[in-house]
N, CA, C and O atoms as a DFTB+ gen file, in Angstrom:
264 C
 N C O
     1  1       0.842      -1.170       0.000
     2  2       0.000       0.000       0.000
     3  2       0.885       1.229       0.000
     4  3       1.956       1.251       0.607
     5  1       0.411       2.256      -0.698
     6  2       1.125       3.521      -0.713
     7  2       0.104       4.656      -0.660
     8  3      -0.924       4.611      -1.336
     9  1       0.397       5.670       0.150
    10  2      -0.498       6.804       0.324
    11  2       0.150       8.040      -0.287
    12  3       1.247       8.438       0.105
    13  1      -0.536       8.638      -1.246
    14  2      -0.051       9.857      -1.883
    15  2      -0.856      11.062      -1.429
    16  3      -1.692      10.950      -0.533
    17  1      -0.613      12.198      -2.034
    18  2      -1.309      13.437      -1.679
    19  2      -2.801      13.340      -1.965
    20  3      -3.610      13.776      -1.145
    21  1      -3.184      12.779      -3.109
    22  2      -4.590      12.705      -3.514
    23  2      -5.134      11.285      -3.602
    24  3      -6.348      11.106      -3.696
    25  1      -4.274      10.269      -3.576
    26  2      -4.721       8.891      -3.801
    27  2      -4.038       7.901      -2.869
    28  3      -2.981       8.167      -2.296
    29  1      -4.685       6.752      -2.742
    30  2      -4.127       5.603      -2.043
    31  2      -4.123       4.449      -3.036
    32  3      -5.122       4.222      -3.718
    33  1      -3.015       3.716      -3.129
    34  2      -2.936       2.552      -4.009
    35  2      -2.528       1.333      -3.187
    36  3      -1.735       1.438      -2.251
    37  1      -3.076       0.181      -3.548
    38  2      -2.757      -1.061      -2.843
    39  2      -2.717      -2.207      -3.845
    40  3      -3.364      -2.154      -4.891
    41  1      -1.957      -3.235      -3.519
    42  2      -1.843      -4.440      -4.335
    43  2      -2.723      -5.505      -3.705
    44  3      -2.609      -5.776      -2.510
    45  1      -3.608      -6.118      -4.501
    46  2      -4.527      -7.143      -3.997
    47  2      -3.812      -8.481      -3.830
    48  3      -2.657      -8.632      -4.228
    49  1      -4.509      -9.447      -3.238
    50  2      -3.968     -10.802      -3.080
    51  2      -3.642     -11.430      -4.427
    52  3      -2.767     -12.291      -4.523
    53  1      -4.348     -10.998      -5.466
    54  2      -4.137     -11.522      -6.826
    55  2      -3.056     -10.745      -7.568
    56  3      -2.912     -10.896      -8.781
    57  1      -2.287      -9.907      -6.850
    58  2      -1.218      -9.085      -7.436
    59  2      -1.738      -8.095      -8.463
    60  3      -1.050      -7.787      -9.437
    61  1      -2.949      -7.594      -8.253
    62  2      -3.519      -6.564      -9.119
    63  2      -3.557      -5.254      -8.347
    64  3      -3.680      -5.239      -7.122
    65  1      -3.449      -4.159      -9.083
    66  2      -3.385      -2.839      -8.473
    67  2      -4.757      -2.190      -8.407
    68  3      -5.521      -2.234      -9.370
    69  1      -5.063      -1.589      -7.267
    70  2      -6.290      -0.811      -7.077
    71  2      -5.880       0.536      -6.509
    72  3      -5.017       0.605      -5.634
    73  1      -6.491       1.605      -6.997
    74  2      -6.229       2.943      -6.457
    75  2      -7.547       3.641      -6.151
    76  3      -8.551       3.435      -6.833
    77  1      -7.525       4.457      -5.129
    78  2      -8.680       5.241      -4.724
    79  2      -8.228       6.681      -4.562
    80  3      -7.132       6.943      -4.066
    81  1      -9.083       7.625      -4.986
    82  2      -8.751       9.015      -4.681
    83  2      -9.616       9.467      -3.514
    84  3     -10.647       8.861      -3.223
    85  1      -9.196      10.519      -2.859
    86  2      -9.830      10.943      -1.617
    87  2     -11.187      11.603      -1.828
    88  3     -11.980      11.680      -0.890
    89  1     -11.471      12.081      -3.036
    90  2     -12.697      12.839      -3.241
    91  2     -13.824      12.048      -3.896
    92  3     -14.996      12.331      -3.648
    93  1     -13.492      11.064      -4.723
    94  2     -14.577      10.387      -5.451
    95  2     -14.535       8.863      -5.362
    96  3     -15.227       8.192      -6.128
    97  1     -13.751       8.305      -4.458
    98  2     -13.734       6.854      -4.314
    99  2     -12.784       6.174      -5.277
   100  3     -11.703       6.692      -5.559
   101  1     -13.181       5.007      -5.787
   102  2     -12.320       4.179      -6.636
   103  2     -11.938       4.921      -7.907
   104  3     -12.775       5.555      -8.550
   105  1     -10.676       4.833      -8.254
   106  2     -10.179       5.463      -9.480
   107  2      -9.685       4.376     -10.413
   108  3      -8.960       3.472      -9.998
   109  1     -10.075       4.464     -11.672
   110  2      -9.617       3.493     -12.653
   111  2      -8.170       3.746     -13.021
   112  3      -7.750       4.892     -13.177
   113  1      -7.408       2.669     -13.161
   114  2      -6.032       2.735     -13.624
   115  2      -6.088       2.931     -15.147
   116  3      -6.927       2.313     -15.804
   117  1      -5.231       3.764     -15.719
   118  2      -5.250       3.937     -17.182
   119  2      -5.177       2.592     -17.910
   120  3      -4.358       1.740     -17.565
   121  1      -6.026       2.406     -18.908
   122  2      -6.147       1.117     -19.601
   123  2      -4.873       0.684     -20.310
   124  3      -4.643      -0.513     -20.480
   125  1      -4.034       1.643     -20.731
   126  2      -2.812       1.258     -21.453
   127  2      -1.744       0.694     -20.524
   128  3      -0.728       0.185     -20.998
   129  1      -1.953       0.774     -19.205
   130  2      -0.984       0.249     -18.247
   131  2      -1.404      -1.153     -17.819
   132  3      -2.500      -1.337     -17.291
   133  1      -0.550      -2.130     -18.042
   134  2      -0.844      -3.515     -17.653
   135  2      -0.597      -3.657     -16.156
   136  3       0.553      -3.669     -15.717
   137  1      -1.643      -3.763     -15.385
   138  2      -1.526      -3.800     -13.941
   139  2      -1.630      -5.218     -13.381
   140  3      -2.095      -5.404     -12.256
   141  1      -1.208      -6.201     -14.141
   142  2      -1.176      -7.579     -13.669
   143  2       0.178      -7.867     -13.018
   144  3       1.198      -7.319     -13.438
   145  1       0.191      -8.706     -12.015
   146  2       1.418      -9.164     -11.353
   147  2       2.262      -8.010     -10.820
   148  3       3.468      -7.959     -11.061
   149  1       1.644      -7.101     -10.111
   150  2       2.333      -5.958      -9.524
   151  2       3.048      -6.398      -8.251
   152  3       2.481      -7.119      -7.430
   153  1       4.306      -5.956      -8.089
   154  2       5.044      -6.295      -6.870
   155  2       5.336      -5.079      -5.995
   156  3       5.659      -5.227      -4.816
   157  1       5.222      -3.867      -6.566
   158  2       5.496      -2.666      -5.781
   159  2       4.724      -1.495      -6.386
   160  3       4.514      -1.423      -7.597
   161  1       4.302      -0.573      -5.501
   162  2       3.571       0.603      -5.953
   163  2       3.994       1.798      -5.113
   164  3       4.308       1.665      -3.930
   165  1       3.996       2.966      -5.743
   166  2       4.285       4.208      -5.034
   167  2       3.303       5.274      -5.507
   168  3       3.260       5.612      -6.690
   169  1       2.513       5.801      -4.568
   170  2       1.578       6.889      -4.873
   171  2       2.270       8.195      -4.517
   172  3       2.768       8.359      -3.403
   173  1       2.298       9.121      -5.464
   174  2       2.995      10.378      -5.226
   175  2       2.076      11.579      -5.280
   176  3       0.853      11.443      -5.315
   177  1       2.673      12.745      -5.285
   178  2       1.905      13.977      -5.322
   179  2       1.343      14.234      -6.719
   180  3       0.192      14.649      -6.856
   181  1       2.150      13.990      -7.759
   182  2       1.705      14.280      -9.112
   183  2       1.624      13.057     -10.018
   184  3       1.052      13.132     -11.106
   185  1       2.188      11.934      -9.587
   186  2       2.074      10.704     -10.366
   187  2       2.214       9.492      -9.467
   188  3       2.764       9.567      -8.368
   189  1       1.702       8.370      -9.961
   190  2       1.833       7.077      -9.288
   191  2       2.661       6.178     -10.179
   192  3       2.652       6.332     -11.400
   193  1       3.384       5.231      -9.572
   194  2       4.187       4.281     -10.341
   195  2       4.020       2.887      -9.759
   196  3       3.784       2.729      -8.561
   197  1       4.144       1.881     -10.610
   198  2       4.066       0.489     -10.188
   199  2       5.104      -0.329     -10.944
   200  3       5.453      -0.014     -12.082
   201  1       5.596      -1.387     -10.292
   202  2       6.582      -2.292     -10.892
   203  2       5.963      -3.689     -10.961
   204  3       5.352      -4.152      -9.998
   205  1       6.127      -4.362     -12.116
   206  2       5.604      -5.718     -12.290
   207  2       6.667      -6.759     -11.933
   208  3       7.842      -6.435     -11.759
   209  1       6.232      -8.003     -11.828
   210  2       7.158      -9.109     -11.557
   211  2       8.216      -9.237     -12.649
   212  3       9.314      -9.728     -12.388
   213  1       7.901      -8.802     -13.865
   214  2       8.851      -8.839     -14.979
   215  2       9.817      -7.662     -14.957
   216  3      10.682      -7.557     -15.827
   217  1       9.680      -6.773     -13.971
   218  2      10.580      -5.636     -13.847
   219  2      10.180      -4.416     -14.664
   220  3      10.972      -3.485     -14.812
   221  1       8.962      -4.410     -15.196
   222  2       8.495      -3.273     -15.976
   223  2       7.953      -2.184     -15.056
   224  3       7.252      -2.475     -14.088
   225  1       8.277      -0.941     -15.360
   226  2       7.819       0.202     -14.592
   227  2       6.755       0.950     -15.389
   228  3       6.945       1.244     -16.569
   229  1       5.634       1.255     -14.736
   230  2       4.581       2.053     -15.350
   231  2       4.236       3.196     -14.414
   232  3       4.105       2.999     -13.206
   233  1       4.090       4.386     -14.966
   234  2       3.708       5.564     -14.183
   235  2       2.559       6.270     -14.890
   236  3       2.451       6.215     -16.115
   237  1       1.710       6.928     -14.125
   238  2       0.582       7.674     -14.673
   239  2       0.306       8.878     -13.798
   240  3       0.594       8.852     -12.602
   241  1      -0.253       9.948     -14.381
   242  2      -0.455      11.188     -13.623
   243  2      -1.622      11.072     -12.643
   244  3      -2.586      10.341     -12.871
   245  1      -1.502      11.809     -11.561
   246  2      -2.586      11.950     -10.591
   247  2      -3.407      13.153     -11.027
   248  3      -2.858      14.227     -11.274
   249  1      -4.715      12.978     -11.123
   250  2      -5.601      14.072     -11.478
   251  2      -5.994      14.780     -10.183
   252  3      -6.747      14.233      -9.377
   253  1      -5.487      15.987      -9.986
   254  2      -5.750      16.712      -8.748
   255  2      -7.158      17.297      -8.757
   256  3      -7.582      17.917      -9.733
   257  1      -7.878      17.086      -7.646
   258  2      -9.234      17.621      -7.490
   259  2      -9.292      18.360      -6.166
   260  3      -8.980      17.799      -5.115
   261  1      -9.686      19.597      -6.222
   262  2      -9.794      20.383      -5.002
   263  2     -11.203      20.863      -4.805
   264  3     -11.491      21.547      -3.823
């Protein structure tokens, strides 16, 4: 699990990534990012990143809502 400025991300038992933002609940992960077999995640202020078991890194922007 990782807690960022606007979002929280966690890895499920099935090694899949789920993220939630603080204002509207569950947030969809961008479809072009393969979020299968995730081993690490970091939620940041302006972007989130995840690493797969194959060593691939994917990052996507955080949509700030105030």
